[in-house]
C-alpha positions as CSV (number, residue, x, y, z in Angstrom):
1,X,138.2,233.0,-52.0
2,X,137.3,231.1,-48.9
3,X,139.9,231.0,-46.1
4,X,141.2,227.8,-44.5
5,X,139.9,229.1,-41.2
6,X,136.4,229.2,-42.7
7,X,136.7,225.7,-44.2
8,X,138.0,224.3,-40.8
9,X,135.0,225.9,-39.0
10,X,132.6,224.3,-41.4
11,X,134.2,220.9,-41.0
12,X,134.1,221.3,-37.2
13,X,130.4,222.2,-37.4
14,X,129.7,219.1,-39.5
15,X,131.5,216.9,-37.0
16,X,129.6,218.4,-34.1
17,X,126.3,217.9,-36.0
18,X,127.1,214.2,-36.6
19,X,128.1,213.8,-33.0
20,X,125.0,215.3,-31.4
21,X,122.7,213.5,-33.9
22,X,124.3,210.3,-32.6
23,X,124.1,211.2,-28.9
24,X,120.5,212.1,-28.2
25,X,120.8,212.1,-24.4
26,X,123.5,214.8,-24.5
27,X,121.5,216.8,-27.0
28,X,118.4,216.6,-24.8
29,X,120.5,217.7,-21.8
30,X,121.9,220.7,-23.6
31,X,118.4,221.6,-24.8
32,X,117.0,221.3,-21.3
33,X,119.8,223.5,-19.8
34,X,119.3,226.1,-22.5
35,X,115.5,226.2,-21.8
36,X,116.0,226.5,-18.1
37,X,118.5,229.4,-18.6
38,X,116.2,231.1,-21.0
39,X,113.3,231.0,-18.6
40,X,115.4,232.2,-15.7
41,X,117.6,234.8,-17.4
42,X,115.3,236.3,-20.0
43,X,112.1,237.2,-18.2
44,X,110.2,240.4,-19.1
45,X,111.1,241.9,-15.8
46,X,114.9,241.4,-16.3
47,X,114.7,242.6,-20.0
48,X,112.9,245.7,-19.1
49,X,115.4,246.4,-16.3
50,X,118.2,246.1,-18.8
51,X,116.5,248.4,-21.2
52,X,116.0,251.0,-18.4
53,X,119.7,250.8,-17.5
54,X,120.6,251.5,-21.1
55,X,118.2,254.5,-21.3
56,X,119.6,255.9,-18.0
57,X,123.1,255.5,-19.2
58,X,122.3,257.3,-22.5
59,X,120.5,260.1,-20.8
């Protein structure tokens, strides 16, 4: 059986989909911000540094 919480989350997601499909400028701004964050936060150098931290902690 599906909970009410799950149903409400699905309905909320559908409303958000409709909203962002109708507001292209906001959608583009979110995409641009996400792209900028990805390029600044998830570089190879930073990812390897994080992996080395985990290895050091585990050792």
